[in-house]
C-alpha positions in Angstrom: 99.1 130.4 -145.4 99.7 128.3 -142.3 100.0 125.2 -144.5 102.9 126.8 -146.3 104.4 127.9 -142.9 104.2 124.3 -141.7 106.0 123.1 -144.8 108.7 125.8 -144.5 109.2 125.1 -140.8 109.4 121.3 -141.4 111.9 121.9 -144.3 114.1 124.1 -142.1 114.2 121.4 -139.4 115.0 118.7 -142.0 117.7 120.8 -143.6 119.3 121.6 -140.3 119.4 117.9 -139.3 120.8 116.9 -142.7 123.5 119.5 -142.4 124.4 118.2 -138.9 124.5 114.6 -140.1 126.5 115.4 -143.2 129.0 117.3 -141.0 129.1 120.2 -143.5 130.3 122.6 -140.9 133.7 120.8 -141.0 134.0 121.5 -144.7 132.4 125.0 -144.8 132.3 127.7 -142.2 128.6 127.6 -141.4 129.2 128.2 -137.7 125.9 127.6 -136.0 123.6 127.7 -139.1 122.3 124.1 -138.6 121.3 124.8 -135.0 119.7 128.1 -135.9 117.7 126.4 -138.7 116.5 123.7 -136.3 115.5 126.2 -133.6 113.7 128.6 -136.0 111.9 125.7 -137.6 110.6 124.4 -134.3 109.5 127.9 -133.3 107.7 128.5 -136.6 106.1 125.0 -136.4 104.8 125.7 -132.8 103.4 129.1 -133.9 101.6 127.6 -136.9 100.1 124.8 -134.8 99.0 127.2 -132.1 97.2 129.3 -134.7 95.5 126.6 -136.6 94.3 124.1 -134.0 91.2 124.8 -132.0 91.7 122.7 -128.9 91.3 124.4 -125.6 94.6 123.3 -124.0 97.8 124.8 -125.4 99.6 121.5 -125.0 96.9 119.7 -127.1 97.2 122.5 -129.8 100.9 121.6 -130.4 100.2 117.9 -130.4 101.2 117.0 -126.8 98.1 115.0 -125.8 97.9 113.1 -122.6 96.2 109.8 -123.6 94.8 107.2 -121.2 93.4 103.8 -122.2 89.6 103.7 -121.9 88.7 100.4 -123.5 89.0 98.0 -126.4 87.3 97.9 -129.8 84.5 95.4 -130.0 85.2 94.4 -133.6 88.9 93.9 -133.6 90.4 92.6 -130.3 93.9 94.1 -131.0 92.5 97.7 -131.2 92.7 99.7 -128.0 90.8 103.0 -127.6 92.7 105.9 -126.0 91.2 109.3 -125.0 93.0 112.5 -124.2 92.4 113.7 -120.7 92.4 117.4 -121.6 90.6 117.7 -125.0 88.7 114.4 -125.1 90.2 113.4 -128.5 89.9 109.7 -129.2 92.3 107.4 -131.1 92.5 103.7 -131.8 95.8 101.9 -131.5 96.6 98.4 -132.6 98.9 96.6 -130.3 100.9 93.6 -131.3 101.9 91.2 -128.6 
């Protein structure tokens, strides 16, 4: 169910942005429909992320991690290892110099 909710919320955000970029409100009287679609889409997306993710921190549940660099990968020198301060989630990032 939450997978469908994420798809609907993302679609609402995309449609709202496309309506703003196409300037459809100048042709048709949509009033504030693009803004309402974007706001409702963001609210639905946050609700679905809060319900499905299991991290302890609410900010990490909606994807706002606070990463800090903890080291480098031993196999590939361009890979850096980052760890979230709140939920301890790790990710590897390749930096190009």
